[in-house]
C-alpha positions as CSV (number, residue, x, y, z in Angstrom):
1,M,80.1,79.9,103.8
2,G,79.4,80.6,107.5
3,E,76.3,79.2,109.1
4,T,73.5,81.1,110.7
5,G,71.5,78.1,112.2
6,M,71.7,76.6,115.7
7,S,75.0,74.8,115.1
8,F,77.6,75.2,117.8
9,G,79.4,78.4,117.2
10,G,76.7,79.7,114.8
11,L,75.3,83.2,115.0
12,R,72.0,82.2,116.5
13,T,73.7,80.0,119.1
14,R,75.9,82.8,120.2
15,L,73.0,85.2,120.4
16,V,70.9,82.8,122.4
17,L,73.9,82.1,124.8
18,G,74.6,85.7,125.1
19,L,71.0,86.7,126.0
20,S,70.8,83.7,128.4
21,L,74.0,84.8,130.1
22,I,72.6,88.3,130.5
23,F,69.5,86.9,132.1
24,V,71.4,84.6,134.4
25,G,73.6,87.5,135.4
26,L,70.6,89.7,136.1
27,A,68.9,87.0,138.1
28,A,72.1,86.2,140.1
29,C,72.4,89.9,141.0
30,L,68.7,90.6,141.6
31,I,67.9,87.6,143.9
32,P,70.6,88.5,146.6
33,W,69.7,92.2,146.2
34,T,66.0,91.4,146.7
35,L,66.7,89.3,149.7
36,N,68.9,92.0,151.2
37,L,66.3,94.6,150.4
38,V,63.7,92.4,152.3
39,R,66.0,92.0,155.2
40,T,66.7,95.7,155.4
41,H,63.0,96.6,155.1
42,F,62.2,94.1,157.9
43,E,65.0,95.5,160.1
44,Y,63.8,99.0,159.5
45,S,60.2,98.1,160.2
46,H,61.2,96.2,163.3
47,Q,63.3,99.0,164.6
48,E,60.5,101.6,163.9
49,L,57.9,99.4,165.7
50,N,60.2,99.1,168.8
51,R,61.5,102.7,168.7
52,D,59.6,103.7,171.9
53,V,60.5,100.6,173.9
54,A,63.7,102.1,175.4
55,R,61.9,105.4,176.2
56,A,59.1,103.5,178.0
57,V,61.7,101.7,180.1
58,V,63.2,105.1,181.0
59,E,59.9,106.6,181.9
60,H,58.7,103.7,184.1
61,A,61.9,102.8,186.0
62,E,64.3,104.8,188.1
63,L,67.6,103.8,186.6
64,F,69.8,106.4,188.2
65,H,69.4,108.0,191.7
66,D,71.6,111.0,192.6
67,G,73.9,110.1,189.7
68,V,74.2,106.4,190.8
69,A,73.1,103.7,188.5
70,M,70.5,101.4,189.9
71,P,70.6,98.3,187.5
72,E,68.5,96.3,189.9
73,E,65.5,98.4,188.7
74,L,65.9,96.9,185.3
75,Q,65.2,93.4,186.5
76,G,61.5,93.6,186.7
77,V,61.2,95.6,183.5
78,F,63.5,93.2,181.7
79,M,61.5,90.2,182.7
80,K,58.2,91.8,181.6
81,L,59.6,92.9,178.2
82,M,61.3,89.5,177.6
83,A,58.0,87.8,178.3
84,V,56.2,90.0,175.7
85,N,59.0,90.2,173.1
86,P,61.7,87.7,173.5
87,T,63.7,89.4,170.7
88,L,64.6,92.2,173.0
89,E,67.8,92.4,175.1
90,L,68.1,95.4,177.4
91,Y,71.3,97.0,178.5
92,L,72.0,100.0,180.8
93,L,74.8,102.1,179.6
94,D,76.6,105.1,181.2
95,E,77.3,108.3,179.3
96,Q,80.5,106.7,177.9
97,G,78.8,103.6,176.7
98,T,80.1,101.3,179.4
99,I,77.6,98.4,180.2
100,L,76.3,98.9,183.7
101,G,73.6,96.3,183.8
102,F,71.8,93.6,181.8
103,D,69.5,90.6,182.1
104,A,71.6,87.7,180.7
105,P,74.3,85.3,181.9
106,K,77.4,87.3,182.5
107,E,79.6,85.0,180.4
108,A,77.3,85.6,177.4
109,V,78.1,89.3,177.3
110,L,81.5,89.7,175.7
111,L,81.7,93.6,175.5
112,D,82.3,96.0,178.4
113,R,81.1,98.9,176.4
114,V,79.5,99.8,173.1
115,S,80.0,102.7,170.7
116,L,77.7,105.6,171.3
117,D,78.0,106.8,167.6
118,P,75.2,104.6,166.3
119,I,73.0,105.6,169.4
120,E,73.5,109.3,168.7
121,E,72.8,108.7,165.0
122,F,69.6,106.7,165.9
123,L,68.4,109.6,168.1
124,A,69.3,112.3,165.7
125,Q,67.9,110.8,162.5
126,P,64.6,109.0,163.1
127,G,63.2,107.1,160.1
128,K,66.5,105.5,159.2
129,A,67.6,101.9,159.9
130,V,70.7,102.1,162.2
131,H,72.9,99.2,163.3
132,G,74.8,99.1,166.5
133,Q,77.1,96.7,168.3
134,D,75.8,93.4,169.8
135,P,77.4,92.9,173.2
136,K,77.0,89.1,172.8
137,Q,78.6,89.1,169.3
138,P,81.4,91.7,169.0
139,D,81.9,91.1,165.3
140,A,78.2,91.5,164.5
141,T,75.8,94.5,164.3
142,R,72.1,94.6,165.1
143,T,69.3,96.9,164.9
144,F,68.4,98.4,168.3
145,T,66.3,101.0,170.0
146,A,67.8,103.4,172.6
147,W,66.8,106.4,174.8
148,P,68.9,108.7,177.1
149,V,68.4,108.5,180.9
150,V,68.3,112.2,182.1
151,E,68.5,113.3,185.7
152,N,68.4,116.9,186.7
153,G,68.9,117.9,183.0
154,Q,72.0,115.9,182.7
155,T,72.4,112.8,180.6
156,M,73.5,110.0,182.9
157,G,73.4,107.1,180.4
158,Y,71.2,105.2,177.9
159,V,68.9,102.3,177.8
160,Y,70.1,100.2,174.9
161,A,67.8,97.5,173.6
162,V,69.1,95.1,170.9
163,L,66.3,93.9,168.8
164,R,67.7,90.7,167.3
165,N,69.0,88.1,169.7
166,E,70.1,84.5,169.1
167,A,66.5,83.3,169.4
168,F,65.3,85.5,166.7
169,L,68.1,84.6,164.3
170,D,67.4,80.9,164.9
171,A,63.8,81.5,164.2
172,A,64.6,83.5,161.0
173,Q,66.8,80.7,159.5
174,P,63.8,78.5,158.5
175,L,62.2,81.6,157.0
176,D,65.4,82.3,154.9
177,A,65.4,78.6,153.8
178,S,61.7,78.8,152.9
179,I,62.4,81.9,150.8
180,L,65.6,80.7,149.1
181,G,64.2,77.3,148.3
182,P,61.4,78.4,146.1
183,A,63.6,81.3,144.8
184,R,66.0,78.7,143.3
185,W,63.0,77.1,141.4
186,V,61.9,80.5,140.3
187,L,65.4,81.3,139.1
188,L,65.4,78.0,137.1
189,G,62.0,78.7,135.6
190,V,63.1,82.3,134.7
191,L,66.2,80.9,133.0
192,I,64.2,78.3,131.0
193,L,61.7,81.0,130.0
194,A,64.6,83.4,129.2
195,L,66.1,80.6,127.0
196,L,62.8,80.1,125.1
197,C,62.3,83.8,124.7
198,S,65.9,84.2,123.5
199,L,65.2,81.4,120.9
200,A,62.0,83.1,119.7
201,I,63.5,86.6,119.6
202,V,66.7,85.5,117.7
203,A,64.6,83.3,115.3
204,Y,62.4,86.3,114.6
205,F,65.1,88.9,114.0
206,T,67.4,86.6,112.1
207,R,64.7,84.8,109.9
208,G,66.2,86.5,106.8
209,F,69.7,85.1,107.4
210,D,68.8,81.7,106.0
211,D,67.7,83.2,102.7
212,I,70.8,85.3,102.5
213,Q,73.0,82.3,103.3
214,S,71.4,80.0,100.7
215,T,71.4,82.8,98.1
216,M,75.1,83.5,98.8
217,T,75.9,79.8,98.5
218,A,74.1,79.5,95.2
219,F,75.9,82.6,93.9
220,E,79.2,81.2,95.0
221,Q,78.5,78.0,93.2
222,G,78.0,79.9,89.9
223,D,74.2,80.9,89.9
224,L,74.8,84.6,89.1
225,D,71.0,85.2,88.9
226,A,70.5,84.2,92.6
227,R,69.0,87.1,94.6
228,C,67.7,87.5,98.1
229,T,64.1,88.3,98.9
230,P,63.8,91.4,101.0
231,R,61.3,91.1,103.9
232,G,61.0,94.6,105.2
233,T,63.1,97.6,106.1
234,D,65.2,96.3,109.0
235,E,69.0,95.7,109.1
236,V,68.7,92.1,107.7
237,S,66.6,93.3,104.8
238,R,69.1,96.1,104.1
239,L,71.8,93.5,104.2
240,A,69.8,91.5,101.6
241,D,69.4,94.6,99.5
242,G,73.1,95.2,99.7
243,F,73.9,91.7,98.6
244,N,71.5,92.0,95.8
245,F,73.2,95.2,94.7
246,L,76.7,93.8,94.9
247,A,75.5,90.6,93.1
248,Q,74.0,92.7,90.3
249,N,77.2,94.6,89.9
250,V,79.3,91.4,89.8
251,Q,77.0,89.9,87.2
252,E,77.2,93.1,85.1
253,Q,81.0,93.1,85.5
254,M,81.2,89.4,84.5
255,E,79.1,90.1,81.5
256,Q,81.3,93.1,80.6
257,V,84.4,90.9,81.1
258,R,83.0,88.2,78.8
259,E,82.0,90.8,76.3
260,G,85.4,92.4,76.5
261,D,87.1,89.0,76.2
262,R,85.0,88.3,73.1
263,K,85.9,91.7,71.6
264,R,89.6,91.0,72.4
265,R,89.5,87.7,70.6
266,E,87.7,89.3,67.6
267,M,90.3,92.1,67.7
268,V,93.2,89.7,67.8
269,A,91.7,87.8,64.9
270,S,91.1,91.0,63.0
271,I,94.5,92.3,63.6
272,S,96.1,89.0,62.6
273,H,94.0,88.9,59.4
274,D,94.6,92.5,58.5
275,L,98.4,92.3,59.3
276,R,98.8,89.0,57.6
277,T,97.5,90.4,54.2
278,P,100.0,93.2,53.8
279,L,102.8,91.3,55.4
280,T,102.3,88.3,53.2
281,S,102.1,90.6,50.2
282,L,105.2,92.4,51.3
283,Q,107.1,89.2,51.9
284,G,106.0,87.8,48.6
285,Y,107.1,90.9,46.6
286,L,110.5,91.0,48.4
287,E,111.2,87.3,47.8
288,H,110.2,87.8,44.1
289,L,112.5,90.8,43.9
290,S,115.3,88.9,45.6
291,D,114.9,85.8,43.4
292,K,114.4,87.6,40.1
293,W,116.7,90.6,40.6
294,P,119.0,89.9,37.6
295,E,116.1,89.2,35.3
296,L,114.1,92.3,36.2
297,N,114.5,95.6,34.5
298,D,114.4,98.9,36.4
299,D,110.7,99.6,35.9
300,S,109.8,96.2,37.2
301,R,112.0,96.6,40.2
302,N,110.6,100.0,41.0
303,E,107.0,98.7,40.6
304,I,107.7,95.9,43.1
305,L,109.4,98.2,45.6
306,T,106.5,100.7,45.3
307,I,104.0,97.9,46.1
308,A,106.2,96.7,48.9
309,R,106.4,100.2,50.4
310,R,102.6,100.7,50.1
311,N,102.1,97.5,52.2
312,A,104.8,98.5,54.7
313,D,103.0,101.9,55.0
314,R,99.7,100.2,55.6
315,V,101.1,98.1,58.4
316,Q,102.7,101.2,60.0
317,R,99.4,103.1,59.8
318,M,97.5,100.2,61.3
319,T,100.1,99.9,64.1
320,E,100.0,103.6,64.9
321,D,96.2,103.7,64.8
322,L,95.9,100.7,67.2
323,L,98.4,102.3,69.6
324,E,96.5,105.6,69.6
325,L,93.1,103.9,70.1
326,S,94.6,101.9,73.0
327,R,95.9,105.1,74.6
328,L,92.6,106.9,74.2
329,E,90.6,103.9,75.6
330,S,92.9,103.5,78.6
331,G,92.4,107.1,79.8
332,V,96.1,108.0,79.9
333,V,95.6,110.8,77.4
334,K,95.3,114.2,79.0
335,L,93.4,116.9,77.1
336,M,95.4,120.0,76.3
337,V,92.2,122.3,76.2
338,E,92.5,125.7,74.6
339,R,90.3,128.3,72.9
340,F,90.6,128.3,69.1
341,P,88.5,129.2,66.0
342,I,87.0,126.0,64.6
343,G,86.6,127.6,61.2
344,E,90.3,128.0,60.7
345,L,90.8,124.3,61.6
346,V,88.2,123.3,59.0
347,H,89.8,125.3,56.2
348,D,93.3,123.9,57.1
349,L,91.9,120.3,56.8
350,V,90.3,121.1,53.5
351,Q,93.7,122.3,52.3
352,R,95.4,119.2,53.6
353,F,93.1,116.8,51.9
354,R,92.5,118.8,48.7
355,Q,95.2,116.9,46.7
356,Q,93.8,113.5,47.7
357,A,90.3,114.7,46.8
358,E,91.4,116.0,43.4
359,A,93.3,112.7,42.7
360,K,90.0,110.9,43.1
361,G,88.0,113.4,41.3
362,V,86.0,114.4,44.4
363,E,85.1,118.0,45.2
364,L,86.0,119.0,48.8
365,V,84.7,122.2,50.1
366,A,84.2,124.0,53.5
367,S,81.1,125.9,54.6
368,V,81.9,128.1,57.4
369,P,80.0,131.3,58.2
370,E,81.7,134.4,59.4
371,G,81.7,135.5,63.0
372,L,81.6,132.1,64.7
373,P,82.5,132.0,68.4
374,M,85.6,130.2,69.6
375,V,85.5,126.6,70.9
376,K,87.4,125.0,73.8
377,A,88.9,121.7,73.0
378,D,92.2,119.8,72.4
379,I,93.1,121.2,68.9
380,S,95.4,118.3,67.9
381,L,92.9,115.7,68.9
382,M,90.0,117.6,67.2
383,E,92.2,117.8,64.1
384,R,92.6,114.1,64.2
385,A,89.0,113.4,64.6
386,I,87.7,115.6,61.9
387,G,90.6,114.5,59.6
388,N,89.5,110.8,60.1
389,L,85.9,111.8,59.2
390,V,87.1,113.5,56.0
391,A,89.4,110.6,55.0
392,N,86.5,108.2,55.6
393,A,84.2,110.3,53.4
394,L,86.7,110.5,50.6
395,R,87.2,106.7,50.6
396,H,83.5,106.1,50.2
397,T,82.7,108.9,47.7
398,P,83.1,107.9,44.0
399,E,84.6,110.1,41.3
400,G,82.4,113.1,40.6
401,G,81.1,113.2,44.1
402,K,81.3,116.0,46.8
403,V,82.4,116.1,50.4
404,T,81.5,119.1,52.5
405,L,82.8,120.3,55.9
406,R,80.1,122.4,57.4
407,V,80.0,124.4,60.7
408,L,76.7,125.6,62.2
409,E,76.0,127.7,65.3
410,M,73.0,126.5,67.4
411,E,72.0,126.7,71.0
412,H,75.3,128.1,72.3
413,Q,77.1,125.3,70.5
414,L,78.9,124.8,67.3
415,E,77.9,121.7,65.2
416,I,80.5,120.3,62.9
417,R,79.3,118.2,60.0
418,V,81.1,116.0,57.4
419,V,78.7,115.4,54.5
420,D,79.2,113.2,51.4
421,N,77.1,112.0,48.6
422,G,78.9,108.7,48.3
423,E,77.8,105.1,48.6
424,G,76.1,105.4,52.0
425,I,75.7,102.8,54.8
426,A,72.9,100.3,55.3
427,A,70.7,100.9,58.4
428,E,71.6,97.5,60.0
429,E,75.3,98.4,59.8
430,L,75.1,101.8,61.3
431,P,75.3,100.6,65.0
432,K,78.6,98.7,64.2
433,I,80.6,101.3,62.3
434,F,82.4,102.6,65.4
435,E,83.6,99.1,66.4
436,R,87.2,98.2,66.0
437,F,88.1,96.8,62.6
438,Y,84.5,96.9,61.4
439,R,84.2,97.8,57.8
440,V,81.3,98.3,55.5
441,A,82.3,96.3,52.4
442,K,85.5,95.0,54.0
443,N,87.3,93.9,50.9
444,R,86.9,97.2,49.1
445,D,88.0,99.1,52.3
446,V,91.2,97.1,52.5
447,Q,92.0,97.9,48.9
448,K,91.3,101.6,49.7
449,G,93.8,101.6,52.6
450,S,91.4,101.6,55.5
451,T,92.7,100.3,58.9
452,G,89.2,99.9,60.3
453,L,90.1,102.0,63.3
454,G,89.5,105.5,62.1
455,L,85.9,105.9,63.4
456,A,86.6,104.1,66.6
457,I,89.4,106.8,67.2
458,V,86.9,109.5,66.5
459,E,84.4,108.2,68.9
460,Q,87.0,108.0,71.7
461,I,88.3,111.5,71.1
462,L,84.7,112.9,71.3
463,K,84.1,111.0,74.5
464,L,87.0,112.7,76.0
465,H,85.4,116.0,75.1
466,H,82.0,114.8,76.5
467,A,80.6,115.0,72.9
468,T,78.6,112.4,71.0
469,I,79.1,111.5,67.4
470,Q,75.9,111.0,65.3
471,V,75.5,109.6,61.9
472,R,72.7,109.6,59.3
473,S,73.1,107.7,56.1
474,K,71.2,106.1,53.2
475,P,72.7,103.7,50.7
476,D,73.6,105.3,47.3
477,V,72.6,108.8,48.6
478,G,75.3,109.7,51.1
479,T,76.3,110.0,54.7
480,V,76.3,112.8,57.4
481,F,78.5,112.6,60.5
482,R,78.0,115.4,63.0
483,F,78.9,116.3,66.6
484,R,78.7,119.4,68.7
485,L,81.3,121.4,70.8
486,S,80.4,124.0,73.4
487,A,81.1,127.6,72.4
488,A,83.9,129.2,74.5
């Protein structure tokens, strides 16, 4: 059986690892995203705080005169701004973005011009963090502030102030380290907490698996009474209920198999016993006839042959009944249902068994009222069922007795009864009379020619018609068999 505990590869281990990996993945994504969000927010705030710096420079310095740039005007302003805010670098651009002036070593400025697209975006969309080119680092972008220089209504150029120079970046690195260092410990703590939470969550939601596993192991080892204990209405409890249902079905099927096996052994024993008697008798008479043929007269020979034929007939009847019962029980028999008058069938059966009844000195009569409705059934099987009941009644009714076939109409159904005033059946034997080869007074039945299968065949035929055979009997008073068919 599979394990549900914390063994390597177990269900709980996989669940814990899966949840932990999810937490690690989320943390690995959230920390960089959070740091980037902080940086973006800082850059936006820094840009907004310094938005008016470039405009102030334009308003307080004459940067163009008669269309000619005057970068020397920037020097004083540059020095004052750098003293107040060393993160600023000011550049004077013409209308094409060409750098006209700056306050930095010439070799430090690597670009001759900067793109005007970010500047136009910055001026057109206030409230949005915009990055522009850094003249000192062509491959990098920086937040900035800018303002157009207008002379006589014409834009002559721009003041372009980069807000993050090398000094600011160097100053920010310790801050990044101070943030990332604790963040790593926070991440480790989160992972440990996530692992503990995963263990608790998995243990809570899989607490019923141990019971299911131990119960299944016990069931597998032969304890068919082992059952899970449901703990609620969740999926694990429903799984436990499902196992209990299957285990109950398996146990019932095993009991049915054992019971069927017991009945098969009894049936084989009964068949062997019942066939052995006529076959042994048949063999004995034939051997006697063969050994004593010259010494026997014609009457003796005919008597022996008659007895041998009677035993052969009994073996044939038993074989035919056994085959028919097997076909009925296997479900291969298909009903040929048709509408027919049950009264006519009853009268036909009385005529068929009349000679046998007269030979025993038993009165056989039919009681069928006029105007009965038709029934729907397989007429050949119904003839066999009622015929078996009549034959059974004649066997157990002594000379001078009476057997009656009666049909009654009640509740949109027709009830067929076979009534005799014969020897009757004891109450403790009534539940067994429909079993294969069960006989009331076995020895006497064998002598009367019973195969012990007639009533079992009747029961199976009626089951195919969704009908139930009922019997009422009292010793030395008589027996009544009855069943109902739906009126057509």
